[in-house]
C-alpha positions in Angstrom: 7.6 -13.6 34.6 4.2 -12.6 32.7 0.9 -14.4 32.9 0.9 -15.6 29.3 4.2 -17.1 30.2 3.4 -18.3 33.5 0.5 -20.1 31.9 2.4 -21.4 28.8 5.5 -23.2 31.3 2.0 -24.6 33.3 0.5 -26.5 30.2 3.5 -27.9 29.1 4.5 -29.2 32.6 0.6 -30.7 32.7 1.6 -32.0 29.5 4.1 -33.7 30.3 2.5 -35.2 33.5 -0.1 -36.3 31.6 2.2 -38.0 28.9 3.7 -40.0 31.7 1.0 -41.0 33.5 -0.7 -41.9 30.3 2.2 -44.5 29.6 1.3 -45.8 33.3 -2.1 -45.8 32.2 -2.2 -47.9 29.3 0.5 -50.2 31.4 -2.2 -50.3 34.5 -4.8 -51.4 32.5 -3.1 -54.0 30.9 -1.9 -55.2 33.9 -5.5 -55.0 35.8 -6.8 -57.1 32.8 -4.5 -59.8 33.0 -4.7 -59.9 36.7 -8.7 -59.7 36.4 -8.3 -62.9 33.8 -6.2 -64.8 36.4 -8.3 -64.2 39.4 -11.5 -65.1 37.3 -9.7 -68.6 35.9 -9.2 -69.6 39.6 -12.6 -68.5 41.0 -13.9 -70.7 38.2 -11.3 -73.4 38.9 -11.0 -73.3 43.1 -14.2 -71.8 43.9 -14.7 -69.3 46.4 -13.3 -70.8 49.0 -9.9 -72.0 47.7 -9.3 -68.9 45.7 -10.0 -67.2 49.4 -6.8 -69.1 50.5 -5.2 -68.1 47.7 -6.2 -64.2 48.0 -5.3 -64.8 52.0 -1.9 -65.9 51.4 -0.7 -63.3 48.5 -2.4 -60.9 51.1 0.2 -61.9 53.6 2.9 -60.9 51.7 1.6 -57.9 50.4 0.9 -57.1 54.1 4.5 -57.5 55.1 6.0 -55.6 52.1 3.7 -52.9 52.8 5.1 -52.7 56.7 8.3 -53.0 55.7 9.4 -51.2 52.5 10.8 -48.4 52.3 9.7 -45.7 50.0 13.4 -45.5 48.1 12.0 -44.4 45.2 11.1 -40.9 46.6 14.3 -40.6 47.4 15.9 -41.5 44.5 14.1 -38.6 42.9 14.5 -36.3 46.0 18.2 -36.6 46.0 19.3 -37.7 42.7 18.0 -35.6 40.8 20.7 -33.0 41.7 23.4 -35.8 41.5 23.8 -36.8 37.9 26.4 -34.3 37.1 30.1 -35.9 36.7 31.3 -34.3 39.9 28.2 -35.6 41.7 28.9 -39.1 41.0 30.0 -39.9 44.1 27.2 -38.6 46.0 24.8 -40.5 43.3 26.4 -43.8 44.1 26.2 -43.3 47.6 22.7 -42.6 47.3 22.2 -45.9 45.6 24.2 -47.9 48.0 21.5 -46.3 50.5 18.3 -47.2 48.9 19.8 -50.4 47.5 20.6 -51.4 51.2 17.3 -50.6 52.6 15.6 -52.7 49.9 17.8 -55.7 50.9 17.1 -55.3 54.3 13.3 -54.7 54.0 13.2 -57.9 52.0 14.5 -59.8 54.0 12.8 -58.7 57.6 9.6 -59.1 55.2 9.9 -62.9 54.2 11.1 -63.9 57.8 7.9 -62.1 59.2 5.9 -63.1 56.7 6.6 -66.7 57.0 6.4 -66.3 60.5 3.2 -65.0 60.6 2.0 -67.9 58.2 2.6 -70.4 60.7 1.3 -69.1 63.5 -1.8 -67.3 61.6 -2.9 -69.8 59.0 -5.2 -71.5 60.7 -6.8 -68.3 62.0 -7.3 -67.2 58.2 -9.7 -71.0 57.4 -6.4 -72.2 55.8 -6.2 -76.2 55.8 -3.4 -77.6 57.9 -1.3 -78.5 54.5 -1.3 -75.3 52.9 0.5 -73.6 55.9 4.0 -74.5 54.5 2.9 -73.5 51.2 2.0 -70.1 53.1 5.0 -69.6 54.8 7.1 -70.5 51.5 5.2 -68.1 49.5 6.2 -65.9 51.7 9.9 -65.2 50.0 8.1 -63.4 47.2 8.0 -60.6 49.5 12.0 -59.4 48.9 10.5 -58.7 45.3 7.2 -56.8 46.4 9.8 -54.3 48.3 11.9 -53.3 45.4 11.8 -49.5 44.8 15.2 -48.5 44.2 14.7 -49.7 40.6 11.4 -48.1 40.1 13.0 -44.7 41.4 15.9 -44.9 38.9 13.3 -45.3 36.1 11.0 -42.6 37.1 14.4 -40.4 37.6 15.5 -41.1 34.1 12.0 -40.8 32.7 11.4 -44.2 31.2 7.9 -44.5 32.4 7.6 -46.8 29.3 10.1 -49.4 30.9 7.1 -49.0 33.7 4.4 -49.7 32.5 6.3 -53.0 30.4 7.5 -54.5 33.2 4.0 -54.4 35.6 2.1 -55.7 32.3 4.8 -58.3 31.6 4.3 -59.8 35.7 0.8 -60.2 35.3 0.7 -61.9 31.9 3.1 -64.2 34.1 1.1 -64.8 36.0 -2.0 -65.2 34.0 0.3 -67.5 31.5 0.8 -69.7 35.0 -2.7 -69.6 36.0 -3.9 -71.2 32.7 -1.4 -74.1 32.7 -2.3 -74.5 36.6 -5.8 -74.9 35.5 -5.0 -77.3 32.4 -3.2 -79.6 34.3 -5.9 -79.6 37.4 -2.9 -78.4 39.9 -5.2 -77.1 42.2 -4.1 -74.6 44.7 -0.4 -75.2 44.6 -0.5 -74.4 41.4 -2.2 -71.3 41.3 -0.2 -70.8 44.3 3.1 -71.0 41.9 1.8 -68.8 39.0 1.1 -65.9 41.6 4.4 -66.5 42.8 6.3 -66.5 39.5 4.3 -63.5 38.6 6.1 -61.8 41.2 9.3 -63.3 41.1 9.7 -62.3 37.3 8.2 -59.2 37.4 10.9 -58.6 39.9 13.5 -60.0 38.0 12.3 -57.5 35.0 12.5 -54.7 37.0 15.8 -54.9 37.8 17.2 -55.7 34.6 15.6 -52.5 33.0 17.1 -50.1 36.0 20.3 -51.8 35.9 20.3 -51.4 31.7 19.5 -48.0 32.0 22.5 -47.2 34.9 25.1 -48.9 32.2 23.7 -47.1 29.2 24.3 -43.7 31.5 28.1 -44.7 32.6 26.5 -44.3 36.6 27.8 -47.4 37.5 31.7 -46.7 36.5 33.8 -45.8 39.5 37.1 -43.3 38.6 40.0 -44.8 40.3 40.5 -42.2 43.5 37.1 -41.2 43.6 36.0 -40.3 47.2 33.2 -42.6 48.6 31.1 -40.7 50.8 28.7 -42.0 52.9 24.8 -41.4 51.9 24.3 -39.1 55.1 27.5 -36.9 54.5 26.3 -36.5 50.8 22.9 -36.1 50.9 21.7 -34.5 54.8 18.3 -35.3 56.2 18.2 -38.6 54.0 17.4 -41.0 57.1 14.2 -38.7 58.2 12.9 -38.4 54.5 13.1 -42.3 54.1 11.2 -42.7 57.7 8.9 -40.1 57.2 7.9 -41.0 53.5 8.0 -45.1 54.3 5.5 -44.5 57.3 2.8 -42.7 55.2 2.9 -45.5 52.5 2.8 -48.2 54.9 -0.2 -46.6 56.1 -2.0 -46.3 53.1 -1.3 -49.6 51.5 -1.0 -51.4 54.6 -4.6 -50.6 55.4 -5.5 -51.8 52.3 -4.7 -55.3 52.0 -5.5 -55.3 56.0 -9.0 -55.0 54.9 -8.8 -58.3 53.1 -7.5 -60.4 56.2 -10.2 -58.4 58.8 -12.9 -59.8 56.7 -10.7 -63.4 56.1 -10.6 -63.4 60.1 -14.5 -62.3 60.7 -16.1 -64.0 57.8 -14.1 -66.7 56.5 -11.9 -67.3 52.9 -15.2 -67.4 50.9 -16.2 -63.8 51.7 -12.2 -62.7 51.6 -12.7 -63.7 48.1 -15.9 -62.0 47.1 -14.5 -58.5 49.3 -10.9 -59.1 47.1 -13.3 -58.9 43.8 -15.2 -56.6 45.1 -12.2 -54.3 45.7 -10.5 -54.7 42.6 -13.6 -53.5 41.1 -14.6 -50.7 43.5 -11.2 -49.3 44.2 -10.4 -49.1 40.3 -10.7 -45.3 40.4 -7.6 -45.2 42.9 -5.3 -47.0 40.0 -5.1 -43.6 38.2 -3.8 -41.7 41.2 -1.4 -44.1 41.4 -0.1 -43.6 37.8 -0.7 -40.2 38.1 1.1 -39.5 41.7 4.5 -40.6 40.4 4.1 -38.6 37.5 3.0 -35.4 39.8 5.3 -35.8 42.4 8.7 -35.0 40.7 6.9 -32.1 39.5 5.6 -30.7 42.3 8.8 -31.1 44.6 11.0 -29.3 41.4 8.4 -26.3 41.9 8.9 -26.3 45.6 12.4 -26.5 46.0 12.0 -23.2 43.3 9.6 -21.4 45.3 7.1 -20.8 42.3 4.1 -21.0 44.2 2.4 -19.6 40.9 3.1 -22.4 39.0 2.1 -24.8 42.0 -1.1 -23.1 42.4 -2.1 -23.6 38.7 -0.8 -27.3 39.0 -2.7 -28.4 41.7 -6.1 -26.3 40.3 -5.5 -28.4 37.5 -4.9 -31.5 38.7 -7.9 -31.4 41.5 -10.4 -30.9 39.0 -9.2 -33.1 36.2 -9.4 -35.8 39.4 -12.8 -34.8 40.5 -14.4 -35.2 36.9 -12.9 -38.5 36.6 -13.8 -39.7 39.9 -17.7 -39.2 38.9 -17.3 -40.8 35.7 -16.0 -43.6 37.2 -18.9 -44.1 39.6 -21.4 -43.9 37.3 -19.6 -46.3 35.1 -19.8 -49.0 38.2 -23.3 -48.4 39.1 -24.3 -49.7 35.7 -21.7 -52.0 34.7 -20.5 -53.8 38.4 -23.1 -56.4 39.1 -22.4 -57.7 35.5 -18.7 -57.2 35.7 -19.0 -59.2 39.3 -20.9 -62.2 37.5 -18.8 -62.3 34.5 -15.6 -62.4 36.7 -16.8 -64.4 39.9 -19.6 -66.0 38.4 -22.7 -67.1 40.4 -21.4 -66.2 43.6 -20.3 -62.7 41.9 -23.2 -60.5 42.4 -23.3 -61.0 46.0 -20.5 -58.7 46.4 -22.4 -55.6 44.6 -23.3 -53.5 47.5 -19.5 -53.4 49.1 -18.1 -52.9 45.4 -20.2 -49.6 45.1 -19.4 -48.7 48.9 -15.5 -49.4 48.2 -16.1 -47.2 44.8 -17.1 -44.6 46.7 -14.4 -44.4 49.3 -12.1 -44.8 46.6 -13.5 -42.2 44.2 -13.1 -39.7 47.3 -9.4 -40.5 47.5 -8.8 -39.9 44.2 -10.5 -36.3 43.8 -7.7 -35.4 46.8 -5.3 -37.6 45.3 -2.8 -35.0 44.9 -3.0 -33.2 48.3 -0.6 -35.3 50.1 1.8 -34.9 47.3 2.0 -31.2 47.8 2.0 -31.2 51.6 5.2 -33.6 50.9 6.2 -30.8 48.6 5.8 -27.8 51.3 7.6 -30.1 53.8 4.8 -30.3 55.9 5.9 -34.7 56.0 5.0 -35.3 59.9 1.8 -33.8 59.3 1.0 -35.5 56.2 1.9 -38.8 58.2 0.0 -37.5 61.1 -3.2 -37.7 59.0 -2.3 -41.2 57.6 -2.0 -42.6 60.8 -5.4 -41.0 62.2 -7.5 -42.6 59.1 -5.9 -46.0 59.2 -6.6 -46.2 62.9 -9.9 -45.2 62.6 -10.7 -47.5 59.9 -9.7 -50.8 61.4 -11.7 -50.8 64.4 -14.7 -49.2 62.1 -14.3 -52.3 59.6 -14.2 -54.8 62.5 -17.1 -53.2 64.1 -19.3 -53.0 60.8 -18.2 -56.6 59.5 -19.7 -57.8 62.8 -22.8 -56.2 62.5 -23.8 -55.9 58.8 -21.5 -58.2 57.2 -19.2 -57.4 53.9 -20.8 -53.7 53.2 -19.5 -52.5 57.1 -16.3 -52.7 56.1 -17.1 -50.5 52.7 -18.8 -47.9 54.9 -15.4 -48.0 57.2 -13.5 -47.2 54.0 -15.8 -44.6 53.2 -15.9 -42.8 56.7 -11.9 -43.4 56.7 -11.5 -41.2 53.3 -13.9 -38.5 54.5 -11.7 -38.1 57.0 -8.8 -37.9 55.3 -9.7 -36.0 52.6 -11.0 -33.5 55.2 -7.7 -33.6 57.3 -5.8 -33.2 53.7 -7.6 -30.6 52.5 -7.7 -27.5 55.1 -3.7 -27.1 55.5 -3.7 -27.4 51.7 -6.5 -24.7 51.0 -4.9 -22.3 53.6 -1.6 -22.7 51.3 -3.1 -22.5 48.3 -5.0 -19.6 48.9 -1.7 -17.3 50.2 -0.6 -14.9 48.2 2.7 -15.1 46.4 4.3 -13.0 48.9 4.1 -15.3 52.0 6.1 -18.2 52.7 5.7 -22.0 52.0 3.7 -23.7 55.5 
């Protein structure tokens, strides 16, 4: 392939990634604004202490989901793309049975584990005794937080528009419920019901969208006499892939939610609410990576499978340059508007979270600047290395955060986030740079 043709192909590929990322961005912006409005309504109605209890209960469910959720959407992309032809339909249905079983099993385990944790640990985080049963009941929404197969299907079918719509609808349900709870004086139970409804209804919308796409494409019909292979027979290596991708994301998301729980345990619910608000604003730089990564991952996997190293290098250079520029712009905007936003959403208590918000902003900007490195490592077949790097960064973060909280309060958690982000970036950048700088005749690492 000529250099001009390669550049043109890279341009088309990059435009497709940006188009899909743009669809998700629109949904994420709408979702963030709706969630921020619901959060502000809760802060003004319940106060920092009451909102802190809600944040911690929802954080319990999110943490449980992070630790038990299999990233089955990645398996759907990895193995589903080559199983859509008519002769491969039995293998595709075997993949669906496998990933759905993972989702259902993790939902059950997560709900039971979260309910048990709420009963025994709720008082540790300052929950009033009458709230503990509500926290255990809230745990059942974990089943809707672990849904990954429908997400993978919609990404596989290039229906990023439906994914964006689903995110915004879940947040809209939550805001509507919060408004109803505030208007009726339902208090904390009403706001918990609003958060619960937003999670469950958003999950149901996702399931319905994926089911319609499967039906429309005729992928649910099973021909008479068609074989019924097991997933491990149709897709060798699927278990190892599922475990490695699950553990990497568990470490990434779990550490995020654990930070809020650590603040609640060390400083109380009111400080946990302020930290959650600071994290929503300060980690906004990570939001683009959460829609760019799903759009980037399928393209990286395809190019790696084709061994098109030149195209991969061009794509990575453009992607990393774009993310670094966005990160710098985000930090400047956050420094200028952050205090005003904190006061707008959090009321009189909000500006107290400004220092930790800036620190979390720096950490999230570091993470976003190198967001494409982990997908590259996975595409290179370096699952084990990517997993070790995540484990080290998470293992370093938790003791650093607890120490920082004890020494300097909320800013200590932000400082720990920066150190952890730098460590992860350095660990990912070295092997990625070594691979990118090799000549075209070298073997993929």
